[in-house]
N, C-alpha and C positions, 0 to 999 in steps of 0.2 A: 456777507456775500454768498447766495445759495450755490452750491458746488453742482453748477451746470456745463454740461458740453454743448454748445451749440453747433451746429454741422450747417452751413449754408451752401447749398446744393441737395440735388437727390437722386444724382446717378450712380452709377457702378461703383465709383470710389467711396462716395458718401454711405452707400449700403454696405459696404467691407467694414467701414470704421465703425458704424453700429454694432456689427457682429463681433468684430474684434472687442471692443468695451466690453460688450457683454460677456464673452468668452473669457476675458480677463478680471472680471469681476467689479468692474465700476461700480461703484455705489452711490453714484449721483444721478442727476435726471439727464438724460440724453434728449435734446431738442433738434428735430431735424425738420429743414425749411427748404421747400422745392418749388420751382415755379410750374411745372409739371403736375398733372393731376393724379399719376400714376405712382405706385410705390417704386422704389428705387430699383432699376432693371439693367440688364444687359444690352448693349448695344450692337455688338458685333452680328448677332443673328438678324438684325434689321434688314441687312441687304443679303441676307441669305435665305436663310430657311422662314422666317416670318416674313418676306417679300414674297416668298414661293408659296406662301399660305398653309405650310408644314406645320407652322406652330400658333398657338393662340397666344395673345398678349400676356396672360396670365403665365405663361411656361416661361417668360423674359424674366420674371421678378428674381432678384439675387434670394430673397424668402420670401414664403408667402405670409400673405396678411396677418395672419395667426401670430407670426414671430412678433411683431409691433405691439400686440395687444399685451400690453406688459406696465404697470404703472409706473415705471419708470423710465418710459419712452414716450415722448410727446411728437406726433406728427402735425407739420402743417402743409398740407400739398395744395398747389395751385396757388400759391404765397409767394409774392416776389420781394424778395430784400433790395430796400432801395439805399441803405445806409450802415456803413460801421463805425459805432464809435467806440475806438481803441481805448482812449482816456477812461470813458465811463464803462467799459466793458460789457456795451449793449450794442443789439442788433435791432434795426427799425425796418418796418415792411411797408407797402403802400399804403395801408390802413393805418398808420401810424402806430400800430402795435411794436411794444420794445420787448425784446427777450434779453436778460441779462445772463452773463457767462462767466464761468473760471477760467473755461479754456475754450478757444473757438477753433473750429476747422473750417476752412474755406476748401470746398469741392465744387466751384463753380464751370469746370470743365472748358467746352469750348464750344464756339457756334460756326455755321458755316460761312466759308467766305463768299459774299455776295458778287455777282457778275454784273458790272455796268454796262449794259448794250440796250439800244432800244428792244422793248417788247418783253422783258421781263416780267412786267404786270400783268399780261395775258393770263387766262384761265389754262390751267394743264401745263403749267410751267413749275416744275417740282425742285425741291432741295431736299436730302435726305439726311435727317439727323436725327429724328426721335419717332414714337410710334405714330402718331398722326400724322407725321409726312408719309410712312409707308402706307397708313389704312388709305389716304386718299389717292395712291397710286394704284391699290388693289383692284378698283373699278375698271382700269385700264389693262391690266394683265391677262389678257385673252388672245388666243391664236389669231395671226393676222392683223392685230394692232401695230402700228409703227412708232418705235421708239425711238428717238434721239437723244444719245448721251454725250454731256457736254464733258470732257476731260478722262483720260485713260491711265486713272489712279487707281489703286485699290477698289473705290466705293464704284467707280464706273465699270472697271471690268466684271467686278463681282455681281452687279446688278445687270452688266451685257449676258453673263453667262446663265443667270435664272432668267431673264426674260427670253433669250434663245431658246431655252428647254421649254418653256410654255408655248413656242411658236410664234412669238413674236417677232417681226422684222426690225432689226438692232441696227442702228447706225451710230458709230461712236468718233466724234469729233474732237481732234488733240492738235494744239499749235506746236506741239516739241516734235522731233523726229522720230520718237519711238514710246511704246508702251512703258509704263512705270517707270519713266526715266530718271526719276528724284531718288528712287530707293534700289533698284537692283541693275546688275551689269547689262551691257549691249547683249551678251549671249543669253541671258535669261528673259531681257527683252523679247529678243528675235524669237525664243521657243515661245512665249505667250502670244506674241502676234501671229505667228503660225498656228497655234491652237483654236484661237478665235477666228481667223479666217477659214480653216478648216471646219470650224461649226456653222459658218454661214455669216458672222457677224462683219459687216461693211466698217473697216476701219479705214478713217480718212485722217493720216497723218501730216503733219507740218502743214496744216490746214485753219487758216485763220477765221474768227467769226465775227460777223458783221451785226446779227441781233435775230429776232424772232418777229414773226408777222402773221397776221391772220386777224380776224372780225372781233369776234370775243374770245375765243380760245386760239391757242398757236395751230397753226396750219402748216407753217414750213419754217426751217431754219435758214437765215440767209448768209452766205460765207463772203469773205472779203474779195474772193476771184469773180463775185458778179453772180454765182450759181445758187442754188437751194436745194434745200432737201425736204421733202414732204414729212409732216409728222402728226400724230394724233396727240402724241404726249412729250414732253422732253423733261430729262433729268439733267440738273446742272451738279458737278463734283468737281470742285476745283480747289478742294481744300478747306480748311478750318483755320480760325484765330482763336488764340486763348481769351477769355473772359476774364478780364483783369480790372475793367473799370470800378467795380466796388473796393478792392484792395487798393487801387489806385488814389481814389477818392478817401480811402481812410488814411491815407499817409504811409502805406506800406512801401517798401522797395520793389520795383517793377521793372524789369528789363527782359523782353522776350518772355514773358511770364511772370510770375510772383517768385521772386527770389527767396529760395529757402536752403537751410543748411542741411547737413547729412541726417539731421533729426526729423526733418520736414517743419523744421520752425521757421517763421517767417522772422521779419526784423523787429517785431514786437513779441515780448518773452512768452504771452499769454495764446498767441495766435499760430497756428499750423495752416499750411496748405498742401493739396493732395490732388495728384492725377493730371489732367492736361495743361492744367492751367499754372502749372508750376515750373521753373527753371532751378535745377536742382544740379550740386556736385557729384560726380561719380568719381570716387577714388581709383576703381579698377581702369578706368580709361582714359582718367587724367583731365578731365573736361565737365564743363558744364552744358547740361542737357535740357534741352524741352522735348518732352515725348510725348507722342500721340497714339498711346496704346494700352492696352487692358492691364497687362502684366504690372506696367509702371504704377497705374492708378490704384489696382489692388494692394502690391506691396508697399507704397507709400501710405495707402490708408492703414495698413496694419502696423506701419511702423509709427506713425502719429498716435494712433489709438494705444500702442503699447508706451510709447513714452509719456504719454498721458497719466498713464495708469502706475507710471514709477519706475518702468523700465528704462535703461538708459542704451538703446539701440540705434546703430547708424545704417543706413541704407546704402548699400554698395552690391549692385548687382548687375550681371550682362543683360541688357535689353533684349528685349525678343519681341517678335511680332508673327502675325499669319495671315493667310488669305487663301479663301476656297474658292475656286473657277472651276467648274464641272466636276471632273475627279481628280483635280490636281490639288494638292496642299502644298501651298508655299509657306515655308516657315523660315524665318529669319533670325538670326542671332549676330548680337554686337552692331556698330556703326561703322558703314563703309567709306564714310568720306575721309578723303586723303590717301585712299590706297593706291599704291604704284604697279599691282601687278594682280591679275585675276588666273585662277586655276581650276579648269572644270575638271570634276571629277566624276566619272560614268560618263554614260553615252545619253544626251538629250533624246535621240531618237527611241531609246527606251522609255521614256517620260517617267524616268526615276534617277535623277542625278543630284549633284551638287556643285555650287561655283563658290569658290573660297578665295577671300580679299586678303592681301598680303600689304603691309607697309614696311620696308626694309627689312623683309624676311618675316615679318611677325604675322601670325594671323590675328584679323582684327575683325573679323566677319563672315557670314556665310549665309548663302541662300539655298535652302535645301528644297528640291521638287520630289515629292512622295519618297522622301528618304529620311525618315525620321529618326535614324540611329546617327546618321551624320549629324544633323542636328542637337540632339540631345549631348553627343560626346563633344561636339566642337563648342560647347558654353563653357565647359571647364578650362579645354585651352585657351579659348579667348582671356578668360579672367587670368590664367597663369601667365599670359604674354607669351606663349608658346612660339617658338622659331621651328620651322619645320621646311626641310627642302621642298620645293614645288614638285620635283619629280617623285619624292615619296608620297606628296599627298595625292597623286592621280593613282596610285597603286589601290585597286579596290579590293585587291586580297588581304590589305591589311586594314583594320579597322582604325579610325582618327586615334581614338584613345591609346593605341599601343605605339603611335608615332613619336612619343618623346621618351 
């Protein structure tokens, strides 16, 4: 059997896997198969600088096209994999082509969660997941256009900030009582709600959606209270779901993602999985996680590639995330679920503060807003299961690293 690594998926994680395999001197062929026609690229700028028209598509690439011009790298872009045969160690695409592997890396990522209400098939109703989605929205990103965003999570609010800065009239509709309710505390939600309102964004919280209406293109967003909001275009941002159908069809263990061990190995000895599609154990946090973040995707890619190259590397890191809205950088470390106390460090009015999450006195997570030092220092404390007095945490004269 030829010494091949086949990578299914061509996103950020897949691109990093190729980079690490080459850096580690992998001496077999690397075959990368991706449904999109683009080289592996970074997704975070899609809702930020790329949407704003400040980056060309080529600037998103993990590596320039010339990087893949190597005799041991084989790209099949715009190609969809339909089946994985674990017993035969082959991958089959829609054209019936088969690719044999010694090791397989599944990097299928996630897809947008679809909204099931009337009118989603109208023109100018968009989701945001790839370059083509944003390119389609570019024609509407002009002053005076009316944008309605469904969902006040990261994507929705990042797009709201960009569109607002371009002079669009922006309305955000959210069923929950507060923005980013799944990921930040009430204090941080209130801060971001205030910021968006001050910038002129129309936030409609605790608001139900009935559907969209218009002739051929969307013209208005209909709400469950019988009212409607005029719209020239709509963005739906209600989360993502992991792409696990291929893995499940192959017989791999799947449970809220493809189950992997701390080496990123699946239930099949020759198959690894990385990125948004995985459910992995985190020994630092004592739980299994499925994460939708760049940090996890990149680090799992490095872990899988290094283990294929003969290292014995376990993946155990404190997860972190970020969001850029206006001139505010939100950086999150840890997982706040299950907290029983929050502590504010600094004054939100200064637009530079942190919210720390405690459980039984232990620091488990932090949201830092324009406070990169707090963010960086908290990651080590979270990994060390630090127990710090709430009163001490509020003392901004002390750095977090000096509190234990």
